[in-house]
VOTOR-962808 format. One line per 4 residues: number of its first residue (from 1); their letters; for each residue x, y, z of N, C-alpha, C. Coordinates in steps of 0.1 Angstrom, whole numbers. Atoms other than C-alpha are relative to their C-alpha. Example, Ala and Ser with C-alpha at 12.3 -4.5 7.8 and 13.67 -1.06 7.14 Angstrom:
# residues 2
1> as> 9,-12,0,123,-45,78,9,12,0; -9,-11,0,137,-11,71,-8,11,8;
This chain:
# residues 245
1> vigl> -12,1,8,1874,1588,1502,4,-14,-3; -4,14,2,1883,1552,1507,-9,-8,-8; 10,7,8,1850,1540,1493,1,4,-15; -1,-5,14,1854,1562,1462,12,-7,-8;
5> wsav> -11,6,7,1889,1549,1454,0,-15,-1; 2,15,1,1879,1513,1461,-8,-4,-12; 9,3,12,1854,1516,1433,6,2,-13; -6,-2,13,1877,1528,1406,10,-11,-4;
9> amkl> -9,11,4,1899,1505,1385,14,2,4; -15,-3,-2,1933,1522,1390,2,5,14; -3,-4,-14,1946,1524,1426,14,2,3; -14,-3,-5,1977,1540,1441,-1,3,15;
13> phhi> 0,-1,-15,1987,1541,1478,-4,15,4; 2,-13,-5,1985,1579,1480,-14,5,-3; 13,-5,3,1949,1581,1467,-8,2,12; 8,-1,-12,1935,1576,1502,6,8,11;
17> lpay> -6,-9,-10,1958,1601,1519,-10,10,6; 9,-10,-6,1929,1626,1524,-8,-6,11; 7,6,-11,1913,1601,1548,8,0,13; -8,1,-12,1942,1602,1572,-2,11,10;
21> pala> 3,-9,-10,1935,1635,1589,-12,-3,8; 12,4,-8,1901,1623,1599,3,-12,9; -3,11,-8,1915,1590,1611,8,4,12; -8,-5,-10,1941,1609,1631,-8,7,11;
25> llaa> 8,-7,-10,1914,1630,1648,-8,-10,8; 7,10,-7,1895,1599,1657,9,-7,10; -9,7,-9,1925,1583,1673,6,9,11; -7,-9,-9,1938,1614,1691,-6,-1,14;
29> pfvy> 5,1,-14,1914,1612,1722,5,-12,7; -5,12,-6,1924,1576,1727,15,1,4; -14,-1,-4,1961,1584,1726,2,9,11; -1,-9,-11,1957,1613,1749,-3,-6,13;
33> awih> 4,6,-13,1939,1593,1775,9,-11,4; -10,10,-3,1964,1565,1771,12,5,7; -13,-6,-6,1993,1588,1781,-4,8,13; 2,-9,-11,1977,1613,1805,-11,-5,10;
37> etar> 10,5,-10,1948,1594,1821,0,-15,0; -2,15,1,1962,1559,1824,-10,-8,9; 9,7,-8,1939,1550,1852,-13,-4,-6; 13,2,6,1909,1552,1830,1,-11,-11;
41> mnrl> -2,10,11,1924,1528,1804,1,-14,6; -1,14,-4,1919,1491,1808,13,-6,-6; -12,5,5,1952,1474,1805,-1,-12,-10; 3,10,10,1935,1446,1785,1,5,-14;
45> wmrn> 0,-6,13,1932,1470,1756,15,1,-4; -14,-1,3,1970,1477,1758,6,-13,-4; -6,13,3,1979,1441,1758,-5,-6,-13; 6,5,14,1955,1432,1729,6,8,-11;
49> aavt> -5,-8,11,1969,1461,1709,15,-5,-3; -13,5,2,2005,1448,1714,0,-13,-6; 1,14,6,1995,1412,1707,-4,1,-15; 4,-2,14,1978,1424,1675,12,3,-9;
53> livv> -13,-4,8,2011,1440,1663,8,-13,-2; -8,12,1,2029,1408,1670,-6,-10,-10; 6,10,9,2004,1385,1652,1,5,-14; 0,-6,13,2002,1409,1622,14,-1,-6;
57> gfgl> -14,0,5,2040,1410,1620,4,-14,-4; -3,14,3,2043,1372,1621,-7,-4,-13; 8,3,12,2015,1370,1595,7,4,-13; -6,-5,12,2034,1392,1571,14,-7,-2;
61> aial> -13,7,1,2068,1375,1578,-1,-13,-6; 2,13,5,2053,1342,1569,-7,0,-14; 9,0,12,2027,1350,1542,7,6,-12; -6,-7,11,2047,1375,1521,11,-9,-8;
65> piva> -9,8,7,2076,1351,1513,-7,-12,-8; 8,11,7,2051,1323,1504,-6,5,-13; 7,-6,12,2032,1346,1480,11,4,-10; -10,-4,9,2065,1359,1466,6,-12,-8;
69> mrll> -5,12,6,2077,1324,1458,-8,-4,-13; 9,3,11,2047,1320,1435,-2,12,-10; 3,-11,8,2042,1355,1421,11,10,-2; -12,-9,1,2075,1374,1427,12,-7,2;
73> pgde> -11,8,-3,2102,1349,1424,13,8,1; -12,-7,-3,2135,1361,1438,-1,11,10; 2,-11,-9,2119,1386,1461,-6,-5,13; 5,6,-12,2111,1363,1491,4,8,12;
77> wigv> -6,-8,-11,2130,1388,1513,-10,10,5; 10,-10,-4,2099,1410,1514,-7,-3,14; 5,3,-13,2089,1392,1546,6,8,11; -6,-9,-11,2112,1416,1565,-9,11,4;
81> agvp> 10,-10,-4,2082,1440,1565,-6,-3,13; 6,3,-13,2069,1421,1595,9,1,12; -9,0,-11,2100,1424,1616,-2,12,10; 3,-11,-9,2093,1460,1630,-12,-2,9;
85> livg> 13,2,-8,2058,1449,1641,3,-10,10; -2,10,-10,2071,1418,1658,8,5,12; -9,-6,-10,2099,1436,1677,-7,11,8; 7,-11,-6,2078,1467,1684,-12,-5,9;
89> gglc> 11,6,-8,2048,1446,1696,5,-7,13; -5,7,-12,2070,1426,1720,4,10,10; -3,-10,-9,2084,1458,1735,-12,7,6; 12,-5,-5,2050,1473,1737,-7,-8,11;
93> lwfs> 6,9,-10,2037,1443,1756,8,0,13; -9,-1,-12,2067,1445,1780,-2,13,7; 2,-13,-6,2063,1482,1787,-14,2,6; 14,-2,-4,2025,1480,1790,-2,-8,13;
97> grge> 1,8,-12,2028,1452,1815,6,6,13; -6,-7,-11,2050,1474,1837,-6,13,3; 8,-13,-2,2025,1503,1834,7,12,-5; -7,-11,6,2049,1525,1814,-6,4,-12;
101> sert> 8,-4,11,2024,1541,1792,8,9,-11; -8,-9,9,2048,1568,1777,9,-8,-8; -10,9,8,2074,1542,1767,-7,-9,-9; 8,9,9,2047,1520,1753,-4,8,-12;
105> matf> 4,-8,11,2034,1548,1731,12,4,-8; -12,-4,8,2069,1559,1720,5,-12,-8; -3,12,7,2077,1523,1711,-9,-3,-11; 10,3,10,2045,1519,1692,2,10,-12;
109> avss> -2,-11,11,2052,1552,1672,12,-4,-8; -13,3,7,2088,1542,1664,-2,-13,-9; 2,12,8,2078,1506,1653,-10,3,-12; 9,-3,11,2050,1521,1631,7,7,-11;
113> vafl> -8,-7,10,2074,1545,1614,9,-9,-7; -10,10,6,2099,1517,1609,-8,-9,-10; 8,9,9,2072,1495,1594,-4,7,-13; 4,-8,12,2060,1522,1570,12,3,-9;
117> tigf> -12,-3,7,2095,1531,1560,5,-12,-8; -5,12,7,2105,1495,1552,-11,-4,-10; 11,4,9,2071,1488,1537,0,8,-13; 1,-9,12,2069,1518,1513,13,4,-6;
121> gvvv> -13,-4,5,2105,1527,1510,9,-11,-5; -9,11,4,2120,1492,1504,-8,-11,-7; 7,11,5,2094,1465,1499,-8,4,-13; 8,-4,11,2070,1484,1476,9,2,-13;
125> igvd> -10,-3,12,2100,1496,1454,4,-13,-6; -4,13,6,2112,1460,1451,-10,-7,-7; 11,7,7,2078,1446,1442,-3,8,-13; 4,-8,11,2072,1475,1418,9,-4,-13;
129> rhqn> -9,4,11,2101,1462,1396,-6,-11,-9; 6,11,7,2079,1433,1386,-12,5,-8; 11,-4,8,2052,1455,1371,2,-2,-16; -2,3,14,2046,1447,1334,0,12,-9;
133> gpal> 2,-12,9,2038,1482,1320,14,5,-5; -13,-5,4,2074,1496,1320,8,-9,-10; -8,10,8,2091,1465,1305,-6,-2,-13; 6,2,13,2065,1460,1278,1,12,-9;
137> aaai> -2,-12,8,2066,1496,1268,14,2,-5; -14,-1,4,2104,1495,1267,3,-10,-12; -2,9,11,2103,1464,1244,-6,6,-13; 6,-5,12,2079,1482,1220,9,13,-5;
141> rgte> -8,-11,4,2100,1514,1220,14,-4,-6; -13,5,5,2132,1493,1214,-1,-4,-15; 1,4,15,2119,1483,1179,2,12,-9; -2,-13,7,2122,1520,1168,-9,1,-13;
145> vgpa> 10,0,11,2091,1517,1147,-9,13,1; 8,-13,0,2080,1554,1147,-10,0,11; 12,1,-10,2047,1560,1166,-5,-14,0; 4,14,-1,2037,1526,1178,-15,-1,-1;
149> evaa> 15,3,1,2002,1513,1169,-2,-12,9; 1,10,-10,1993,1493,1199,-15,-4,4; 13,4,-4,1962,1473,1209,2,-11,11; 0,10,-11,1954,1453,1241,-12,-8,-3;
153> frff> 10,10,4,1934,1422,1232,-5,-8,12; 6,7,-11,1911,1410,1260,8,0,13; -7,-3,-12,1934,1423,1286,5,15,0; -4,-14,1,1939,1460,1294,3,5,14;
157> resf> -3,-7,-12,1956,1480,1321,3,15,-4; -2,-14,2,1955,1518,1323,15,4,-2; -14,-3,0,1993,1518,1328,6,-2,-14; -5,2,14,1998,1506,1292,1,13,-7;
161> vyyt> 0,-13,7,1988,1540,1280,11,10,6; -10,-8,-6,2010,1558,1305,14,-3,-5; -13,4,2,2041,1538,1299,4,0,-15; -3,0,14,2039,1535,1261,-1,14,-6;
165> gehv> 2,-14,6,2029,1572,1256,-8,0,-12; 7,1,13,2007,1561,1228,-15,-4,3; 13,5,-1,1970,1555,1222,0,-16,0; 0,15,0,1963,1518,1231,-15,-4,-2;
169> arih> 14,4,3,1932,1504,1214,-4,-12,9; 5,10,-9,1911,1483,1238,-9,-9,-8; 6,9,9,1899,1453,1218,-5,-13,7; 5,13,-6,1876,1424,1229,-4,-10,-11;
173> eekd> 6,8,11,1861,1411,1196,11,-3,-10; -9,5,10,1880,1391,1170,-1,9,-13; 2,-8,12,1865,1412,1142,7,14,1; -6,-13,-2,1878,1444,1158,15,-1,-1;
177> ldqf> -14,3,2,1912,1428,1160,5,0,-14; -3,1,14,1911,1420,1123,1,14,-6; 0,-13,5,1902,1456,1116,13,9,4; -12,-7,-5,1930,1470,1137,13,-4,-7;
181> vees> -11,4,8,1956,1448,1120,0,5,-14; 2,-4,14,1943,1456,1086,4,15,-2; -1,-14,2,1944,1494,1092,14,5,5; -12,-5,-6,1978,1495,1110,12,-4,-9;
185> khpf> -12,3,9,2012,1497,1092,9,-10,7; -8,9,-7,2031,1479,1119,-6,-2,15; 7,1,-13,2008,1467,1147,7,-8,10; -4,8,-12,2017,1455,1182,-13,-4,7;
189> vitt> 12,5,-7,1992,1434,1202,5,-5,14; -3,5,-14,1994,1430,1240,-11,-9,4; 11,9,-4,1975,1400,1253,6,-9,10; -4,9,-10,1977,1371,1277,3,-13,-8;
193> dehe> -3,13,6,1991,1336,1269,-13,-8,-3; 12,7,2,1955,1324,1271,-6,3,-14; 5,-4,13,1946,1343,1239,11,0,-11; -11,0,10,1980,1341,1221,-2,-10,-11;
197> rmir> 1,11,11,1972,1308,1204,-11,4,-10; 10,-4,9,1940,1322,1190,5,10,-11; -5,-10,9,1958,1351,1175,9,-6,-10; -9,6,9,1985,1329,1160,-8,-8,-11;
201> erfp> 8,8,9,1958,1307,1144,-7,9,-10; 7,-10,8,1940,1338,1131,9,6,-10; -10,-7,8,1972,1353,1117,12,-9,-1; -11,10,0,1994,1323,1109,13,6,-5;
205> gqfr> -13,-4,4,2031,1332,1107,2,15,-2; 0,-15,2,2023,1370,1108,5,8,12; -4,-7,-13,2032,1378,1144,12,-8,6; -10,7,-8,2063,1371,1164,-1,6,15;
209> vldr> 1,-4,-14,2067,1373,1202,12,10,3; -10,-11,-3,2085,1406,1211,5,-1,14; -4,1,-14,2084,1401,1248,-11,-8,7; 9,8,-7,2069,1377,1273,4,1,15;
213> qqrf> -2,-2,-14,2065,1382,1311,-11,-7,8; 10,4,-10,2048,1367,1341,-9,12,4; 9,-10,-4,2017,1387,1349,3,5,14; -3,-6,-13,2022,1411,1378,-10,-5,11;
217> lntg> 8,5,-12,2009,1395,1411,-11,-9,-5; 10,9,6,1990,1369,1390,7,-11,-6; -5,11,8,1994,1336,1373,-1,3,-15; 1,-2,14,1999,1333,1336,10,10,-5;
221> elvv> -10,-8,6,2019,1354,1312,-7,11,-9; 4,-11,9,2016,1388,1293,9,-2,-12; -8,1,12,2028,1387,1257,-2,12,-9; 1,-10,10,2036,1414,1232,3,-6,-14;
225> lewq> -2,6,14,2032,1403,1196,2,12,-10; -3,-10,10,2048,1423,1168,-2,-5,-14; 2,3,14,2038,1423,1132,14,-3,-7; -13,3,7,2066,1406,1111,-1,-4,-14;
229> apea> 2,5,14,2051,1398,1077,-7,11,-8; 6,-10,7,2045,1431,1059,-4,-4,-14; 4,4,13,2043,1413,1026,-12,-9,-1; 12,9,0,2015,1390,1037,-13,8,1;
233> prna> 13,-6,-1,1978,1398,1035,-3,4,14; 3,-4,-13,1965,1418,1064,-12,-7,5; 12,6,-4,1932,1400,1065,3,-13,8; -2,13,-8,1929,1372,1091,-5,-11,-9;
237> akpt> 4,12,7,1926,1337,1078,-14,-3,2; 13,3,-2,1891,1327,1072,-1,-14,5; 1,13,-5,1877,1296,1089,3,-11,-10; -2,10,11,1877,1277,1056,15,-2,-4;
241> drlt> -14,0,3,1913,1287,1050,8,-8,11; -7,7,-11,1924,1273,1084,-3,-15,-2; 3,15,1,1906,1240,1077,7,-6,-12; -8,5,12,1923,1237,1043,14,-3,4;
245> r> -14,3,-5,1957,1241,1060,0,-12,9;
């Protein structure tokens, strides 16, 4: 299951849920022995498990704010996701050293639930606000131009189709972009700032920037270009025309 969803383009956290029952069955014998047959368990494993929680917690608390400063400005607080692991790992280390296996397990379970609750219930929701699809679609819908004719030029995300509720043409070649613009009454083009200049040179003065956003969890920007010159010829400027200008 994990291998299959790792191979597809679109990924959501719940896609790998079917793997968890199998993982739970694999972990169950270890948990049972940890609680009921403590003498068989090497305390080194318990200590290493607790130290791992602490290290991972500090890693998240340090790394997430650094990443957020670059890719999610204003959401540096997401480093709080590491706090339950730091606190829980410290308590697990304490109880394990005293030989209190049941308290160790209970603390581990509580810290895990707290980590998942904060991670998926708070942090992920906060990060999700930065996704480009909903905002770009809202900008297009706000123009109130009937059924939108949308193309994604050299940058495509499946979420564009979902959030716009329209067919989104996936275009890579310049000639296909020319054809799309010529055949559309009021075209919108989603692209990156890397390709924006080429479109402006190809259609001088015929597109305006409807919306511009930083790319989700990446550098650079996403741009929505809207047709603004219905009276102008739909054909792209020929190379000789651009040289003349």
